[in-house]
MIBA-880569 format. One record per atom (N, C-alpha, C): residue in three letters; x, y, z. Coordinates in steps of 0.2 Angstrom, whole numbers, padded with zeros to 4 digits, always signed. Example, Ala and Ser with C-alpha at 12.3 -4.5 7.8 and 13.67 -1.06 7.14 Angstrom:
! residues 2
ALA+0066-0028+0039ALA+0062-0022+0039ALA+0066-0016+0039SER+0064-0011+0035SER+0068-0005+0036SER+0064+0000+0039
! end
This chain:
! residues 233
MET+0167+0156+0084MET+0162+0151+0084MET+0161+0148+0077LYS+0161+0141+0077LYS+0161+0137+0071LYS+0155+0138+0067LYS+0156+0139+0061LYS+0150+0140+0057LYS+0146+0134+0056ASN+0140+0134+0054ASN+0136+0128+0052ASN+0137+0126+0045PHE+0137+0120+0044PHE+0139+0118+0037PHE+0133+0120+0032HIS+0127+0119+0034HIS+0121+0120+0030HIS+0120+0128+0030ARG+0116+0130+0025ARG+0115+0138+0025ARG+0108+0139+0021HIS+0106+0145+0021HIS+0100+0147+0018HIS+0102+0148+0010PHE+0098+0146+0006PHE+0099+0148-0001PHE+0092+0149-0004ALA+0092+0155-0009ALA+0085+0157-0011ALA+0082+0151-0015THR+0075+0151-0014THR+0071+0146-0017THR+0069+0148-0024PRO+0069+0143-0029PRO+0067+0145-0036PRO+0059+0143-0035GLY+0055+0145-0040GLY+0049+0144-0041GLY+0044+0149-0038LEU+0038+0148-0037LEU+0033+0152-0034LEU+0032+0152-0027SER+0030+0158-0024SER+0028+0159-0017SER+0022+0155-0015LEU+0022+0150-0012LEU+0015+0147-0011LEU+0013+0147-0003TYR+0018+0149+0001TYR+0016+0149+0008TYR+0011+0153+0010TRP+0008+0158+0006TRP+0002+0161+0008TRP-0004+0156+0008ILE-0004+0151+0006ILE-0009+0146+0005ILE-0010+0143+0012ILE-0004+0142+0015ILE-0005+0138+0022ILE-0008+0143+0028PHE-0006+0150+0027PHE-0008+0155+0031PHE-0016+0156+0030ALA-0018+0157+0024ALA-0025+0157+0022ALA-0029+0151+0024TYR-0026+0145+0024TYR-0030+0139+0026TYR-0031+0140+0034ILE-0025+0142+0037ILE-0027+0142+0045ILE-0031+0148+0047ILE-0031+0154+0044ILE-0036+0159+0046ILE-0043+0158+0044ILE-0044+0155+0037ILE-0051+0154+0036ILE-0054+0148+0039GLY-0049+0143+0040GLY-0052+0137+0044GLY-0054+0138+0051TRP-0051+0144+0054TRP-0053+0145+0061TRP-0060+0148+0061PHE-0063+0151+0056PHE-0070+0153+0055PHE-0074+0149+0052PHE-0072+0145+0047PHE-0076+0140+0043PHE-0072+0133+0043PRO-0074+0129+0048PRO-0070+0123+0050PRO-0070+0118+0043VAL-0076+0118+0040VAL-0076+0114+0034VAL-0071+0115+0029VAL-0068+0121+0029VAL-0062+0122+0024VAL-0056+0117+0026GLY-0056+0114+0032GLY-0051+0110+0034GLY-0050+0104+0030LEU-0056+0102+0027LEU-0056+0097+0022LEU-0051+0097+0016LEU-0049+0104+0015LEU-0044+0104+0009LEU-0038+0102+0011ALA-0036+0100+0017ALA-0030+0096+0019ALA-0029+0090+0016LEU-0034+0087+0014LEU-0034+0080+0010LEU-0030+0081+0004ILE-0030+0086+0001ILE-0026+0088-0005ILE-0018+0086-0004CYS-0017+0090+0002CYS-0010+0089+0003CYS-0007+0083+0007MET-0013+0079+0008MET-0011+0072+0011MET-0011+0067+0006VAL-0015+0067+0002VAL-0016+0062-0004VAL-0011+0064-0009GLY-0010+0070-0011GLY-0007+0072-0017GLY+0001+0070-0017PRO+0004+0071-0011PRO+0011+0069-0011PRO+0013+0062-0012VAL+0009+0058-0009VAL+0009+0051-0009VAL+0008+0048-0016LEU+0002+0050-0018LEU+0000+0048-0025LEU+0005+0050-0031THR+0007+0057-0031THR+0012+0058-0036THR+0019+0055-0035SER+0020+0054-0029SER+0027+0051-0027SER+0028+0044-0031ILE+0023+0040-0033ILE+0023+0034-0037ILE+0027+0035-0043TRP+0026+0041-0046TRP+0029+0043-0053TRP+0035+0047-0052ARG+0034+0052-0047ARG+0040+0058-0047ARG+0044+0058-0041GLY+0043+0053-0036GLY+0046+0054-0029GLY+0043+0060-0026ARG+0047+0063-0021ARG+0045+0068-0017ARG+0045+0075-0020TYR+0043+0075-0027TYR+0043+0081-0030TYR+0038+0086-0027TRP+0032+0084-0025TRP+0027+0088-0022TRP+0029+0091-0016CYS+0033+0088-0012CYS+0036+0091-0006CYS+0040+0097-0007GLY+0044+0097-0012GLY+0049+0102-0014GLY+0046+0108-0019ASN+0040+0107-0022ASN+0037+0111-0027ASN+0031+0113-0026VAL+0026+0109-0023VAL+0020+0111-0022VAL+0017+0112-0015CYS+0020+0109-0010CYS+0018+0109-0003CYS+0018+0116+0000PRO+0013+0120+0002PRO+0013+0127+0004PRO+0017+0127+0011ARG+0017+0122+0015ARG+0020+0122+0022ARG+0028+0121+0020GLY+0030+0117+0016GLY+0037+0116+0014GLY+0040+0123+0011ASN+0035+0126+0007ASN+0037+0133+0004ASN+0039+0137+0009MET+0035+0138+0014MET+0035+0143+0020MET+0042+0141+0023TYR+0044+0135+0024TYR+0050+0133+0027TYR+0056+0136+0023ASP+0056+0135+0017ASP+0061+0137+0012ASP+0062+0144+0011ARG+0056+0147+0010ARG+0056+0154+0009ARG+0057+0159+0014LEU+0053+0157+0020LEU+0053+0161+0025LEU+0058+0160+0031LEU+0056+0154+0034LEU+0059+0152+0040LEU+0067+0150+0039SER+0069+0149+0033SER+0076+0147+0031SER+0080+0153+0032LYS+0078+0159+0031LYS+0082+0165+0033LYS+0084+0166+0040TYR+0080+0163+0044TYR+0081+0164+0052TYR+0083+0157+0055SER+0083+0152+0053SER+0085+0146+0055SER+0092+0145+0057PRO+0094+0142+0062PRO+0101+0141+0063PRO+0105+0136+0059HIS+0100+0132+0055HIS+0103+0127+0050HIS+0108+0122+0054ARG+0106+0120+0059ARG+0110+0114+0062ARG+0108+0108+0059PRO+0112+0103+0060PRO+0111+0096+0057PRO+0104+0093+0060ILE+0100+0090+0056ILE+0094+0087+0058ILE+0096+0081+0061PRO+0093+0080+0067PRO+0095+0074+0071PRO+0095+0068+0067ALA+0100+0063+0068ALA+0099+0057+0063ALA+0094+0053+0066PHE+0092+0052+0072PHE+0087+0048+0074PHE+0080+0049+0071VAL+0079+0055+0069VAL+0072+0056+0066VAL+0071+0054+0059ARG+0077+0052+0056ARG+0077+0049+0049ARG+0076+0041+0049THR+0077+0038+0055THR+0077+0031+0056THR+0070+0028+0054PRO+0070+0022+0051PRO+0064+0019+0049PRO+0059+0018+0055GLY+0062+0016+0060GLY+0058+0015+0067GLY+0054+0021+0069PHE+0059+0027+0069PHE+0056+0033+0072PHE+0050+0036+0067ARG+0051+0035+0061ARG+0047+0037+0056ARG+0040+0033+0055LEU+0041+0027+0056LEU+0035+0022+0057LEU+0031+0024+0063PHE+0035+0026+0069PHE+0031+0028+0075PHE+0027+0034+0073MET+0030+0039+0070MET+0026+0045+0068MET+0020+0044+0064VAL+0021+0040+0059VAL+0015+0038+0055VAL+0009+0035+0059GLY+0011+0031+0063GLY+0006+0027+0068GLY+0003+0032+0073PHE+0008+0036+0076PHE+0005+0041+0081PHE+0000+0047+0078ILE+0002+0049+0072ILE-0001+0054+0069ILE-0009+0052+0067PHE-0008+0046+0064PHE-0015+0043+0061PHE-0019+0041+0067THR-0016+0038+0072THR-0020+0037+0079THR-0023+0043+0082MET-0019+0049+0082MET-0022+0055+0085MET-0028+0057+0080PHE-0027+0056+0074PHE-0032+0058+0069PHE-0038+0055+0070GLY-0037+0048+0071GLY-0043+0044+0072GLY-0047+0045+0079VAL-0043+0046+0084VAL-0046+0048+0091VAL-0050+0055+0090GLN-0047+0059+0087GLN-0051+0066+0086GLN-0058+0065+0082LEU-0057+0060+0077LEU-0063+0059+0073LEU-0069+0056+0077SER-0067+0052+0082SER-0072+0049+0086SER-0074+0053+0091VAL-0070+0058+0094VAL-0072+0063+0099VAL-0076+0069+0097ILE-0073+0072+0091ILE-0075+0078+0090ILE-0081+0078+0085VAL-0081+0073+0080VAL-0086+0074+0074VAL-0093+0071+0077PRO-0098+0075+0076PRO-0105+0073+0078PRO-0108+0069+0073TRP-0106+0062+0072TRP-0108+0058+0067TRP-0116+0057+0067SER-0119+0057+0073SER-0126+0056+0073SER-0130+0062+0070GLU-0127+0068+0070GLU-0131+0074+0068GLU-0131+0074+0060GLY-0126+0071+0057GLY-0125+0072+0050GLY-0125+0079+0047GLY-0126+0080+0041GLY-0126+0086+0038GLY-0120+0090+0039MET-0121+0097+0039MET-0115+0102+0039MET-0112+0101+0046ALA-0115+0100+0051ALA-0112+0099+0058ALA-0106+0093+0057MET-0108+0088+0054MET-0104+0082+0053MET-0098+0085+0049TRP-0099+0088+0043TRP-0093+0090+0039TRP-0089+0095+0042ASN-0092+0100+0046ASN-0088+0104+0050ASN-0084+0101+0055GLY-0086+0096+0059GLY-0082+0092+0063GLY-0076+0088+0060ILE-0078+0086+0054ILE-0072+0082+0051ILE-0067+0087+0048GLY-0069+0093+0046GLY-0065+0099+0044GLY-0061+0101+0050GLN-0064+0101+0055GLN-0060+0104+0062GLN-0055+0099+0063VAL-0055+0092+0062VAL-0051+0088+0064VAL-0045+0088+0059PHE-0046+0089+0053PHE-0040+0091+0048PHE-0037+0097+0050TRP-0041+0102+0052TRP-0037+0109+0053TRP-0033+0108+0059ASN-0036+0105+0064ASN-0032+0104+0070ASN-0025+0101+0069LEU-0026+0095+0065LEU-0019+0091+0063LEU-0014+0096+0059ILE-0017+0100+0055ILE-0012+0105+0051ILE-0010+0110+0055VAL-0013+0113+0060VAL-0010+0118+0064VAL-0005+0115+0068VAL-0006+0110+0072VAL-0002+0107+0077VAL+0005+0105+0073THR+0004+0102+0068THR+0010+0099+0064THR+0014+0105+0061THR+0010+0110+0059THR+0014+0116+0057THR+0018+0120+0063LEU+0014+0121+0068LEU+0018+0123+0074LEU+0024+0119+0076ALA+0023+0113+0076ALA+0029+0109+0077ALA+0035+0110+0073GLY+0033+0110+0066GLY+0038+0112+0061GLY+0042+0118+0061VAL+0037+0123+0064VAL+0041+0130+0065VAL+0045+0130+0071VAL+0043+0127+0076VAL+0048+0126+0082VAL+0054+0122+0080LEU+0054+0117+0077LEU+0060+0113+0074LEU+0064+0117+0069SER+0061+0122+0066SER+0065+0126+0061SER+0070+0130+0065PHE+0067+0133+0071PHE+0072+0137+0074PHE+0076+0134+0079ILE+0075+0127+0080ILE+0080+0123+0084ILE+0085+0120+0080TYR+0083+0117+0075TYR+0088+0114+0070TYR+0088+0117+0063ALA+0084+0114+0059ALA+0084+0117+0052ALA+0077+0117+0049PRO+0076+0121+0044PRO+0069+0123+0042PRO+0065+0117+0040ARG+0068+0112+0036ARG+0065+0106+0034ARG+0066+0100+0039THR+0067+0101+0046THR+0067+0095+0050THR+0061+0091+0050TRP+0055+0095+0051TRP+0049+0091+0051TRP+0048+0087+0045CYS+0050+0089+0039CYS+0049+0086+0033CYS+0053+0079+0033SER+0058+0079+0037SER+0062+0073+0038SER+0059+0067+0040PHE+0053+0068+0044PHE+0049+0062+0047PHE+0042+0064+0046CYS+0040+0069+0042CYS+0033+0070+0041CYS+0029+0064+0039PRO+0024+0062+0042PRO+0020+0055+0040PRO+0019+0055+0033MET+0016+0061+0030MET+0015+0060+0022MET+0021+0060+0018GLY+0026+0063+0020GLY+0033+0063+0017GLY+0036+0056+0017THR+0035+0053+0023THR+0038+0046+0025THR+0034+0041+0020LEU+0028+0042+0019LEU+0024+0037+0015LEU+0026+0038+0008SER+0027+0044+0005SER+0029+0046-0001SER+0036+0043-0002ALA+0040+0044+0002ALA+0047+0041+0002ALA+0047+0033+0001TRP+0042+0030+0005TRP+0041+0023+0004TRP+0039+0021-0003VAL+0035+0024-0006VAL+0032+0022-0012VAL+0036+0025-0019ALA+0041+0030-0017ALA+0045+0032-0023ALA+0049+0028-0026PRO+0050+0029-0032PRO+0055+0024-0036PRO+0062+0024-0033LYS+0065+0018-0032LYS+0071+0019-0029LYS+0077+0015-0034LYS+0075+0012-0039LYS+0080+0009-0044LYS+0076+0008-0051GLN+0081+0007-0056GLN+0078+0007-0062GLN+0075+0000-0063PRO+0070-0001-0069PRO+0068+0005-0073PRO+0064+0010-0069LEU+0065+0016-0071LEU+0061+0022-0068LEU+0055+0024-0072PRO+0049+0026-0069PRO+0044+0028-0073PRO+0046+0034-0077ALA+0043+0035-0083ALA+0045+0040-0088ALA+0044+0047-0085PRO+0039+0049-0080PRO+0039+0056-0078PRO+0044+0057-0073TYR+0048+0052-0070TYR+0052+0053-0065TYR+0058+0057-0066THR+0060+0062-0062THR+0065+0066-0063THR+0071+0065-0058SER+0076+0065-0058SER+0082+0065-0053SER+0088+0070-0054VAL+0091+0071-0049VAL+0097+0075-0050VAL+0103+0071-0053SER+0106+0074-0058SER+0111+0070-0062SER+0118+0073-0060VAL+0122+0070-0058VAL+0129+0073-0056VAL+0134+0070-0061ALA+0138+0074-0064ALA+0143+0072-0069ALA+0148+0069-0065SER+0152+0064-0069SER+0157+0060-0066SER+0163+0064-0064SER+0163+0070-0067SER+0169+0075-0066SER+0168+0078-0059CYS+0163+0078-0056CYS+0162+0081-0049CYS+0168+0078-0044GLN+0171+0082-0041GLN+0177+0080-0037GLN+0175+0079-0029MET+0168+0081-0028MET+0166+0081-0021MET+0169+0085-0016LYS+0172+0091-0018LYS+0177+0094-0014LYS+0173+0100-0010CYS+0169+0103-0014CYS+0166+0110-0012CYS+0159+0108-0008LYS+0156+0103-0009LYS+0150+0100-0006LYS+0144+0105-0006SER+0145+0110-0011SER+0140+0115-0012SER+0132+0113-0012CYS+0132+0107-0015CYS+0125+0105-0016CYS+0122+0102-0009ALA+0127+0099-0005ALA+0124+0097+0002ALA+0123+0103+0006ARG+0127+0108+0005ARG+0126+0114+0010ARG+0120+0118+0009VAL+0117+0117+0003VAL+0110+0121+0002VAL+0104+0116+0002CYS+0105+0110+0002CYS+0100+0105+0001CYS+0096+0106+0008PRO+0089+0108+0007PRO+0085+0108+0013PRO+0083+0102+0017MET+0085+0096+0014MET+0084+0090+0017MET+0091+0088+0020GLN+0095+0091+0019GLN+0102+0090+0021GLN+0105+0083+0018LEU+0104+0082+0012LEU+0106+0076+0009LEU+0112+0078+0005THR+0115+0072+0002THR+0122+0073-0002THR+0122+0070-0008PRO+0118+0074-0013PRO+0118+0073-0020PRO+0124+0071-0024TYR+0130+0074-0021TYR+0136+0072-0025TYR+0138+0064-0024ASP+0135+0061-0020ASP+0136+0054-0019ASP+0135+0050-0025SER+0130+0053-0030SER+0128+0049-0036SER+0133+0051-0042ARG+0138+0054-0041ARG+0142+0056-0047ARG+0143+0051-0051GLY+0141+0052-0058GLY+0143+0048-0063GLY+0138+0042-0064GLN+0133+0042-0059GLN+0128+0037-0060GLN+0122+0038-0065ALA+0121+0033-0070ALA+0116+0035-0075ALA+0109+0036-0072SER+0108+0033-0067SER+0101+0033-0064SER+0100+0040-0060GLY+0105+0044-0059GLY+0105+0049-0055GLY+0104+0048-0047TYR+0102+0053-0043TYR+0102+0053-0036TYR+0095+0050-0034LEU+0095+0044-0032LEU+0088+0041-0031LEU+0087+0041-0023ASN+0090+0045-0019ASN+0087+0045-0012ASN+0080+0047-0012PRO+0076+0043-0009PRO+0068+0044-0009PRO+0066+0050-0005ASP+0071+0053-0001ASP+0069+0059+0002ASP+0071+0066-0002CYS+0074+0065-0008CYS+0076+0070-0012CYS+0069+0074-0014ILE+0069+0080-0012ILE+0062+0084-0015ILE+0063+0088-0021LYS+0068+0087-0024LYS+0069+0089-0031LYS+0067+0096-0032CYS+0070+0100-0027CYS+0069+0108-0027CYS+0073+0111-0032GLY+0079+0108-0034GLY+0083+0111-0038GLY+0089+0116-0036LYS+0089+0116-0029LYS+0094+0121-0026LYS+0101+0119-0027CYS+0102+0112-0027CYS+0108+0109-0028CYS+0111+0111-0034ILE+0107+0110-0040ILE+0109+0112-0047ILE+0111+0119-0047GLN+0107+0124-0044GLN+0108+0131-0044GLN+0115+0133-0040ALA+0116+0129-0035ALA+0122+0131-0031ALA+0129+0128-0034CYS+0128+0124-0038CYS+0134+0120-0040CYS+0138+0125-0044PRO+0145+0126-0041PRO+0149+0131-0044PRO+0151+0129-0051THR+0152+0123-0053THR+0154+0121-0059THR+0149+0119-0064LYS+0143+0119-0062LYS+0137+0118-0067LYS+0137+0111-0070ILE+0139+0106-0066ILE+0139+0099-0068ILE+0134+0095-0066MET+0128+0098-0063MET+0123+0095-0060MET+0116+0097-0064THR+0112+0092-0066THR+0106+0094-0070THR+0100+0090-0067MET+0095+0092-0069MET+0089+0088-0067MET+0086+0085-0073LYS+0085+0078-0074LYS+0083+0075-0080LYS+0078+0070-0079ARG+0074+0068-0084ARG+0069+0064-0084ARG+0072+0056-0085ALA+0069+0051-0082ALA+0071+0045-0083ALA+0071+0042-0090
! end
């Protein structure tokens, strides 16, 4: 049987996946907790203006779950190309926000105000996170752990506002690949959760500027010749 090109690779950094578990469990009993989802909706887009999709690879609890837990059991098949297309990603942004708006108008008791209203809003956020998390888990076992992240609406918005050319903002960090890279082993692509190809940027002063790079650092750790680094602009 032919082996898959991509594979699991240990994730550096902290274990944050417990946050998504706690959020789902506590939110079930206390819907107002659902409002905390705003942090993981606004955070990645806002920080992406200066740092690209750094949040997705280093802060997002759900992404951390994909990398640390589900990656061990995923078949790591290629992420379908169509989910990365601008058209599909735009559709997902519109679809998710439309469903969000519909739920706000149906579930939230706006006329009551007070805690009942805030619980209703929290319930809508909680529903959104639970449904999209379940979708991400299913896709992890069909394709790859970060399949959902390839067209996640917030990830898409983050990619749209991420710096893509010089001059880059001072806090921006990118993967730098030395010109001596021969692109033979492709180890960086094998361990990339987003199934990108950092070696394409070898010798480029600006580094790897793919807006979907989540700057997790796996490619740097996996490089056998250690000619890849993460550097600031």
